[in-house]
DSSP file (Angstrom, degrees, kcal/mol; ACC not computed):
  #  RESIDUE AA STRUCTURE BP1 BP2  ACC     N-H-->O    O-->H-N    N-H-->O    O-->H-N    TCO  KAPPA ALPHA  PHI   PSI    X-CA   Y-CA   Z-CA
    1    1 A M              0   0    0      0, 0.0     2,-0.0     0, 0.0     0, 0.0   0.000 360.0 360.0 360.0 125.6  -34.2  -34.4  -22.1
    2    2 A N     >  -     0   0    0      1,-0.1     4,-2.5     4,-0.0     5,-0.2  -0.260 360.0 -97.0 -82.6 174.7  -32.6  -36.1  -25.1
    3    3 A D  H  > S+     0   0    0      1,-0.2     4,-2.7     2,-0.2     5,-0.2   0.861 122.3  52.6 -62.3 -38.5  -28.9  -36.3  -25.8
    4    4 A K  H  > S+     0   0    0      2,-0.2     4,-2.4     1,-0.2    -1,-0.2   0.913 111.7  45.5 -65.8 -42.8  -28.9  -33.4  -28.2
    5    5 A E  H  > S+     0   0    0      2,-0.2     4,-2.3     1,-0.2    -2,-0.2   0.908 114.0  49.5 -65.8 -41.3  -30.6  -31.1  -25.6
    6    6 A R  H  X S+     0   0    0     -4,-2.5     4,-2.3     2,-0.2    -2,-0.2   0.913 110.7  50.4 -63.9 -42.4  -28.3  -32.3  -22.9
    7    7 A R  H  X S+     0   0    0     -4,-2.7     4,-2.7     1,-0.2    -2,-0.2   0.933 111.4  47.8 -61.2 -46.2  -25.2  -31.7  -25.1
    8    8 A N  H  X S+     0   0    0     -4,-2.4     4,-2.3     1,-0.2    -1,-0.2   0.870 110.9  52.0 -62.6 -37.6  -26.4  -28.1  -25.9
    9    9 A A  H  X S+     0   0    0     -4,-2.3     4,-2.3     2,-0.2    -1,-0.2   0.903 110.9  47.5 -65.3 -41.2  -27.1  -27.5  -22.2
   10   10 A I  H  X S+     0   0    0     -4,-2.3     4,-2.6     2,-0.2    -2,-0.2   0.922 111.8  49.4 -65.4 -44.8  -23.6  -28.6  -21.2
   11   11 A I  H  X S+     0   0    0     -4,-2.7     4,-2.4     1,-0.2    -2,-0.2   0.904 111.8  49.3 -60.7 -40.7  -22.1  -26.5  -24.0
   12   12 A S  H  X S+     0   0    0     -4,-2.3     4,-2.5     2,-0.2    -1,-0.2   0.909 111.1  49.1 -64.6 -43.1  -24.1  -23.5  -22.8
   13   13 A A  H  X S+     0   0    0     -4,-2.3     4,-2.5     2,-0.2    -2,-0.2   0.895 111.6  49.8 -64.2 -40.5  -23.0  -24.1  -19.1
   14   14 A I  H  X S+     0   0    0     -4,-2.6     4,-2.6     2,-0.2    -2,-0.2   0.928 111.2  48.6 -63.4 -45.5  -19.4  -24.3  -20.2
   15   15 A S  H  X S+     0   0    0     -4,-2.4     4,-2.3     1,-0.2    -2,-0.2   0.909 112.5  48.0 -60.3 -43.8  -19.6  -21.1  -22.2
   16   16 A H  H  X S+     0   0    0     -4,-2.5     4,-2.2     2,-0.2    -1,-0.2   0.912 112.2  49.6 -64.1 -42.3  -21.2  -19.3  -19.3
   17   17 A G  H  X S+     0   0    0     -4,-2.5     4,-2.3     1,-0.2    -2,-0.2   0.902 111.4  48.7 -63.4 -42.2  -18.6  -20.6  -16.9
   18   18 A E  H  X S+     0   0    0     -4,-2.6     4,-2.1     2,-0.2    -2,-0.2   0.902 111.8  48.5 -66.4 -40.9  -15.7  -19.5  -19.2
   19   19 A S  H  X S+     0   0    0     -4,-2.3     4,-2.1     2,-0.2    -1,-0.2   0.883 111.3  50.8 -67.5 -36.2  -17.2  -16.0  -19.7
   20   20 A R  H  X S+     0   0    0     -4,-2.2     4,-2.5     2,-0.2    -2,-0.2   0.908 109.1  51.0 -65.0 -41.5  -17.6  -15.7  -15.9
   21   21 A L  H  X S+     0   0    0     -4,-2.3     4,-2.7     2,-0.2    -2,-0.2   0.891 108.2  52.7 -62.7 -38.8  -14.0  -16.8  -15.4
   22   22 A T  H  X S+     0   0    0     -4,-2.1     4,-2.1     2,-0.2    -1,-0.2   0.920 110.2  47.8 -61.6 -43.5  -12.9  -14.1  -17.9
   23   23 A E  H  X S+     0   0    0     -4,-2.1     4,-2.3     1,-0.2    -2,-0.2   0.919 112.6  48.6 -61.9 -43.8  -14.8  -11.5  -16.0
   24   24 A L  H  X S+     0   0    0     -4,-2.5     4,-2.8     1,-0.2    -2,-0.2   0.882 109.0  53.2 -66.0 -38.4  -13.3  -12.7  -12.7
   25   25 A D  H  X S+     0   0    0     -4,-2.7     4,-2.5     2,-0.2    -1,-0.2   0.912 109.9  48.3 -62.3 -41.9   -9.8  -12.6  -14.1
   26   26 A K  H  X S+     0   0    0     -4,-2.1     4,-2.0     2,-0.2    -2,-0.2   0.916 113.4  47.1 -62.9 -43.6  -10.3   -9.0  -15.3
   27   27 A E  H  X S+     0   0    0     -4,-2.3     4,-2.4     2,-0.2    -2,-0.2   0.894 111.6  51.3 -66.4 -38.7  -11.6   -8.0  -11.8
   28   28 A R  H  X S+     0   0    0     -4,-2.8     4,-2.8     1,-0.2    -2,-0.2   0.922 109.8  49.0 -63.7 -43.9   -8.7   -9.8  -10.1
   29   29 A Q  H  X S+     0   0    0     -4,-2.5     4,-2.2     1,-0.2    -1,-0.2   0.883 110.7  51.1 -63.3 -38.3   -6.2   -8.0  -12.3
   30   30 A K  H  X S+     0   0    0     -4,-2.0     4,-2.1     2,-0.2    -1,-0.2   0.923 112.2  46.3 -64.4 -44.4   -7.8   -4.7  -11.5
   31   31 A I  H  X S+     0   0    0     -4,-2.4     4,-2.8     2,-0.2    -2,-0.2   0.906 111.6  51.7 -65.3 -41.9   -7.7   -5.4   -7.8
   32   32 A L  H  X S+     0   0    0     -4,-2.8     4,-2.4     1,-0.2    -1,-0.2   0.899 109.7  49.5 -61.5 -40.5   -4.1   -6.6   -7.9
   33   33 A A  H  X S+     0   0    0     -4,-2.2     4,-2.2     2,-0.2    -1,-0.2   0.905 111.8  48.8 -64.8 -41.6   -3.1   -3.4   -9.7
   34   34 A E  H  X S+     0   0    0     -4,-2.1     4,-2.4     2,-0.2    -2,-0.2   0.917 112.0  48.5 -64.5 -43.0   -4.9   -1.3   -7.1
   35   35 A L  H  X S+     0   0    0     -4,-2.8     4,-2.7     2,-0.2     5,-0.2   0.899 110.1  51.7 -63.2 -40.9   -3.2   -3.2   -4.3
   36   36 A K  H  X S+     0   0    0     -4,-2.4     4,-2.2     2,-0.2    -1,-0.2   0.911 111.1  48.2 -61.2 -43.2    0.2   -2.8   -5.9
   37   37 A S  H  X S+     0   0    0     -4,-2.2     4,-2.2     2,-0.2    -2,-0.2   0.914 112.7  47.5 -64.0 -44.2   -0.4    0.9   -6.2
   38   38 A L  H  X S+     0   0    0     -4,-2.4     4,-2.4     2,-0.2    -2,-0.2   0.886 112.0  49.5 -66.9 -38.1   -1.5    1.2   -2.6
   39   39 A K  H  X S+     0   0    0     -4,-2.7     4,-2.4     2,-0.2    -1,-0.2   0.886 110.5  50.7 -68.2 -37.0    1.4   -0.8   -1.3
   40   40 A A  H  X S+     0   0    0     -4,-2.2     4,-2.2    -5,-0.2    -2,-0.2   0.900 110.8  49.3 -65.0 -40.2    3.8    1.4   -3.4
   41   41 A E  H  X S+     0   0    0     -4,-2.2     4,-2.2     2,-0.2    -2,-0.2   0.914 111.7  48.7 -63.9 -42.9    2.2    4.5   -1.9
   42   42 A L  H  X S+     0   0    0     -4,-2.4     4,-2.5     1,-0.2    -2,-0.2   0.889 109.8  52.1 -63.5 -40.0    2.6    3.0    1.6
   43   43 A L  H  X S+     0   0    0     -4,-2.4     4,-2.1     2,-0.2    -1,-0.2   0.899 108.5  51.0 -63.6 -41.6    6.2    2.1    0.9
   44   44 A K  H  X S+     0   0    0     -4,-2.2     4,-1.4     2,-0.2    -2,-0.2   0.920 111.2  48.2 -60.9 -44.1    6.9    5.7   -0.2
   45   45 A L  H  X S+     0   0    0     -4,-2.2     4,-1.5     1,-0.2     3,-0.3   0.909 110.7  51.2 -62.8 -41.6    5.3    7.0    3.0
   46   46 A A  H  < S+     0   0    0     -4,-2.5     7,-0.2     1,-0.2    -1,-0.2   0.861 109.8  50.2 -64.1 -35.5    7.3    4.6    5.1
   47   47 A N  H  < S+     0   0    0     -4,-2.1    -1,-0.2     1,-0.2    -2,-0.2   0.757 118.0  38.3 -74.7 -24.8   10.6    5.7    3.4
   48   48 A H  H  < S+     0   0    0     -4,-1.4    -2,-0.2    -3,-0.3    -1,-0.2   0.561 113.3  55.8-102.5 -10.2    9.8    9.4    4.0
   49   49 A S    >X  -     0   0    0     -4,-1.5     3,-1.4    -5,-0.2     4,-0.5  -0.893  56.7-171.1-128.4 101.7    8.3    9.3    7.5
   50   50 A P  H 3> S+     0   0    0      0, 0.0     4,-0.8     0, 0.0     3,-0.4   0.746  84.1  68.2 -64.2 -21.4   10.3    7.6   10.2
   51   51 A D  H 3> S+     0   0    0      1,-0.2     4,-0.8     2,-0.2     3,-0.1   0.772  86.8  67.7 -68.6 -25.1    7.4    7.7   12.6
   52   52 A I  H <4 S+     0   0    0     -3,-1.4    -1,-0.2     1,-0.2     3,-0.2   0.893 110.9  31.1 -64.0 -39.6    5.5    5.2   10.5
   53   53 A T  H  < S+     0   0    0     -4,-0.5    -1,-0.2    -3,-0.4    -2,-0.2   0.506 102.8  78.0 -98.1  -3.3    7.8    2.3   11.4
   54   54 A S  H  < S+     0   0    0     -4,-0.8     2,-0.5    -3,-0.1    -1,-0.2   0.793  78.4  77.8 -77.0 -26.0    8.8    3.5   14.8
   55   55 A N  S >< S-     0   0    0     -4,-0.8     3,-0.9    -3,-0.2     4,-0.3  -0.727  76.7-143.1 -86.0 128.3    5.6    2.3   16.5
   56   56 A A  G >  S+     0   0    0     -2,-0.5     3,-0.8     1,-0.3    -1,-0.1   0.825  99.2  54.5 -62.1 -33.1    5.7   -1.5   17.1
   57   57 A T  G 3  S+     0   0    0      1,-0.2    -1,-0.3    -3,-0.0     5,-0.0   0.758 112.8  42.4 -74.0 -22.7    2.0   -1.8   16.3
   58   58 A D  G <  S+     0   0    0     -3,-0.9    -1,-0.2    -6,-0.1    -2,-0.2   0.281  83.7 137.5-102.5   9.5    2.3   -0.1   13.0
   59   59 A S    X   -     0   0    0     -3,-0.8     3,-1.5    -4,-0.3     4,-0.2  -0.276  58.1-133.6 -59.3 137.0    5.5   -1.9   12.0
   60   60 A P  T 3  S+     0   0    0      0, 0.0     3,-0.3     0, 0.0    16,-0.2   0.715 105.3  53.6 -66.5 -18.9    5.6   -3.1    8.4
   61   61 A H  T >  S+     0   0    0      1,-0.2     3,-0.7    14,-0.1    -2,-0.1   0.135  75.2 107.5-102.3  21.8    6.9   -6.5    9.5
   62   62 A K  T <  S+     0   0    0     -3,-1.5    -1,-0.2     1,-0.2    -4,-0.0   0.919  94.6  18.2 -62.5 -45.9    4.1   -7.1   12.0
   63   63 A N  T 3  S+     0   0    0     -3,-0.3     2,-0.3    -4,-0.2    -1,-0.2  -0.142  90.3 138.2-120.7  36.5    2.2   -9.8    9.9
   64   64 A I    <   +     0   0    0     -3,-0.7     2,-0.2     8,-0.1    -3,-0.1  -0.664  19.4 159.3 -88.0 137.5    4.9  -10.8    7.4
   65   65 A S    >   -     0   0    0     -2,-0.3     3,-1.7     4,-0.1    -2,-0.0  -0.803  58.7 -83.1-140.5-176.6    5.3  -14.5    6.5
   66   66 A K  T 3  S+     0   0    0      1,-0.3    -2,-0.0    -2,-0.2     7,-0.0   0.677 127.3  55.6 -68.5 -15.0    6.8  -16.5    3.7
   67   67 A I  T 3  S+     0   0    0      2,-0.0    -1,-0.3     3,-0.0    -3,-0.0   0.395  82.7 116.4 -95.2   2.8    3.6  -16.1    1.7
   68   68 A S  S <  S-     0   0    0     -3,-1.7    -4,-0.1     1,-0.1     5,-0.0  -0.281  75.7 -94.3 -68.1 157.7    3.8  -12.3    1.9
   69   69 A S     >  -     0   0    0      1,-0.1     4,-2.0     4,-0.0     3,-0.3  -0.290  29.3-113.6 -70.6 157.4    4.2  -10.3   -1.3
   70   70 A P  H  > S+     0   0    0      0, 0.0     4,-2.6     0, 0.0     5,-0.2   0.859 117.0  58.5 -57.8 -35.6    7.6   -9.2   -2.5
   71   71 A E  H  > S+     0   0    0      1,-0.2     4,-2.0     2,-0.2     5,-0.1   0.900 106.2  48.0 -62.5 -40.1    6.6   -5.6   -1.9
   72   72 A E  H  > S+     0   0    0     -3,-0.3     4,-1.7     2,-0.2    -1,-0.2   0.892 112.2  48.9 -67.5 -38.7    5.9   -6.3    1.8
   73   73 A K  H  X S+     0   0    0     -4,-2.0     4,-2.3     2,-0.2    -2,-0.2   0.896 110.7  50.3 -67.1 -39.3    9.2   -8.1    2.1
   74   74 A I  H  X S+     0   0    0     -4,-2.6     4,-3.0     1,-0.2     5,-0.2   0.886 106.4  56.2 -64.7 -38.3   11.1   -5.3    0.5
   75   75 A A  H  X S+     0   0    0     -4,-2.0     4,-2.1     2,-0.2    -1,-0.2   0.895 108.0  48.6 -61.2 -39.4    9.4   -2.8    2.8
   76   76 A I  H  X S+     0   0    0     -4,-1.7     4,-2.2     2,-0.2    -2,-0.2   0.957 112.2  47.5 -62.5 -50.8   10.8   -4.8    5.8
   77   77 A F  H  X S+     0   0    0     -4,-2.3     4,-1.8     1,-0.2    -2,-0.2   0.920 113.6  47.6 -57.8 -45.7   14.3   -4.9    4.3
   78   78 A R  H  < S+     0   0    0     -4,-3.0    -1,-0.2     1,-0.2    -2,-0.2   0.861 110.6  51.7 -66.4 -35.0   14.2   -1.2    3.6
   79   79 A S  H >< S+     0   0    0     -4,-2.1     3,-0.6    -5,-0.2    -1,-0.2   0.855 111.1  48.3 -70.3 -32.1   12.9   -0.3    7.0
   80   80 A L  H 3< S+     0   0    0     -4,-2.2    -2,-0.2     1,-0.2    -1,-0.2   0.828 121.8  33.6 -75.3 -31.2   15.7   -2.3    8.7
   81   81 A F  T >< S+     0   0    0     -4,-1.8     3,-2.0    -5,-0.2    -1,-0.2  -0.108  81.3 159.4-117.6  35.5   18.4   -0.8    6.6
   82   82 A R  T <  S+     0   0    0     -3,-0.6    -3,-0.1     1,-0.3     3,-0.1  -0.345  71.2  13.8 -59.1 131.5   17.1    2.7    6.2
   83   83 A G  T 3  S+     0   0    0      1,-0.1     2,-1.0    -2,-0.1    -1,-0.3   0.410  95.3 115.0  84.5  -3.6   19.8    5.2    5.3
   84   84 A R    X   +     0   0    0     -3,-2.0     3,-1.3    -6,-0.2    -1,-0.1  -0.755  30.5 168.0-102.1  88.4   22.3    2.4    4.5
   85   85 A V  T 3  S+     0   0    0     -2,-1.0    -1,-0.2     1,-0.3    -3,-0.0   0.659  76.1  61.8 -74.5 -12.5   23.0    2.8    0.8
   86   86 A D  T 3  S+     0   0    0     -3,-0.1    21,-1.6    20,-0.0     2,-0.4   0.444  91.3  81.6 -89.6   0.5   26.0    0.4    1.1
   87   87 A V  E <   +A  106   0A   0     -3,-1.3     2,-0.3    19,-0.2    19,-0.2  -0.898  52.3 150.1-110.4 134.3   23.8   -2.4    2.3
   88   88 A Y  E     -A  105   0A   0     17,-2.4    17,-3.1    -2,-0.4     2,-0.3  -0.896  43.3 -93.2-148.6 175.6   21.8   -4.6   -0.1
   89   89 A S  E     -A  104   0A   0     -2,-0.3     2,-0.4    15,-0.2    13,-0.0  -0.735  28.8-160.2-100.6 148.7   20.6   -8.2   -0.3
   90   90 A R  E     -A  103   0A   0     13,-2.3    13,-1.9    -2,-0.3     2,-0.3  -0.991  18.6-125.9-127.3 133.9   22.4  -11.1   -1.9
   91   91 A L  E     -A  102   0A   0     -2,-0.4     2,-0.3    11,-0.2    11,-0.2  -0.587  28.8-171.7 -75.3 134.2   20.8  -14.4   -3.1
   92   92 A W  E     -A  101   0A   0      9,-3.0     9,-2.0    -2,-0.3     2,-0.4  -0.958   9.9-162.0-126.2 150.0   22.3  -17.5   -1.7
   93   93 A I  E     -A  100   0A   0     -2,-0.3     2,-0.3     7,-0.2     7,-0.2  -0.994  21.6-127.7-132.7 123.6   21.7  -21.1   -2.6
   94   94 A S     >  -     0   0    0      5,-2.9     4,-1.6    -2,-0.4    -2,-0.0  -0.542   9.5-153.8 -71.3 128.1   22.6  -24.0   -0.3
   95   95 A K  T  4 S+     0   0    0     -2,-0.3    -1,-0.2     2,-0.2     0, 0.0   0.814  93.9  48.3 -71.9 -29.1   24.7  -26.6   -2.3
   96   96 A K  T  4 S+     0   0    0      1,-0.1    -1,-0.2     3,-0.1    -2,-0.0   0.946 130.3  13.6 -76.4 -48.9   23.6  -29.3    0.1
   97   97 A T  T  4 S-     0   0    0      2,-0.1    -2,-0.2     0, 0.0     3,-0.1   0.641  89.7-126.2-105.1 -17.7   19.8  -28.7    0.2
   98   98 A G     <  +     0   0    0     -4,-1.6    -3,-0.1     1,-0.3     2,-0.1   0.513  55.1 155.3  81.6   3.3   19.2  -26.4   -2.7
   99   99 A K        -     0   0    0     -6,-0.1    -5,-2.9     1,-0.0     2,-0.3  -0.382  29.3-150.3 -67.1 141.5   17.4  -24.0   -0.4
  100  100 A K  E     +A   93   0A   0     -7,-0.2     2,-0.3    -3,-0.1    -7,-0.2  -0.816  26.7 141.8-113.3 153.7   17.4  -20.4   -1.5
  101  101 A G  E     -A   92   0A   0     -9,-2.0    -9,-3.0    -2,-0.3     2,-0.4  -0.975  39.3-107.7-170.2 178.0   17.4  -17.2    0.5
  102  102 A F  E     -A   91   0A   0     -2,-0.3   -11,-0.2   -11,-0.2   -13,-0.1  -0.950  23.7-173.1-122.7 144.2   18.6  -13.6    0.8
  103  103 A S  E     -A   90   0A   0    -13,-1.9   -13,-2.3    -2,-0.4     2,-0.2  -0.978  30.5-108.6-131.5 147.0   21.1  -12.2    3.2
  104  104 A P  E     +A   89   0A   0      0, 0.0     2,-0.3     0, 0.0   -15,-0.2  -0.537  41.7 177.4 -73.8 139.8   22.1   -8.5    3.8
  105  105 A V  E     -A   88   0A   0    -17,-3.1   -17,-2.4    -2,-0.2     2,-0.3  -0.937  21.5-126.9-137.4 162.1   25.6   -7.6    2.6
  106  106 A C  E >   -A   87   0A   0     -2,-0.3     3,-1.5   -19,-0.2   -19,-0.2  -0.707  24.7-116.9-106.1 159.8   27.8   -4.5    2.4
  107  107 A N  T 3  S+     0   0    0    -21,-1.6   -20,-0.1     1,-0.3    -1,-0.1   0.813 112.6  62.3 -61.6 -29.5   29.6   -2.9   -0.5
  108  108 A N  T 3         0   0    0      1,-0.2    -1,-0.3   -22,-0.2   -22,-0.0   0.412 360.0 360.0 -81.7   5.2   32.9   -3.5    1.3
  109  109 A E    <         0   0    0     -3,-1.5    -1,-0.2     0, 0.0    -2,-0.1   0.444 360.0 360.0 -91.4 360.0   32.5   -7.3    1.3
């Protein structure tokens, strides 16, 4: 294979790889949208049905970690403070370490 043929083969492989990545990005976006919709539906069910979170095995915070999605973290917060419209989260930032986090606070604070 001469240099021109090798160059054309590389260009073709790059083009194929880029088009495949575009297809995968579209599929990923579609799956993310579907997951977001399903999580929102689950959150609605959790907010309207106290039995969903009352069982420890079905608890929304069973497998939550720092890499969990914001929707999952919000579901935990809402399940812990269900019915408390005066409670919300406040962002705090440590002046010493720069670490960020959220803490529950009340309207009367």
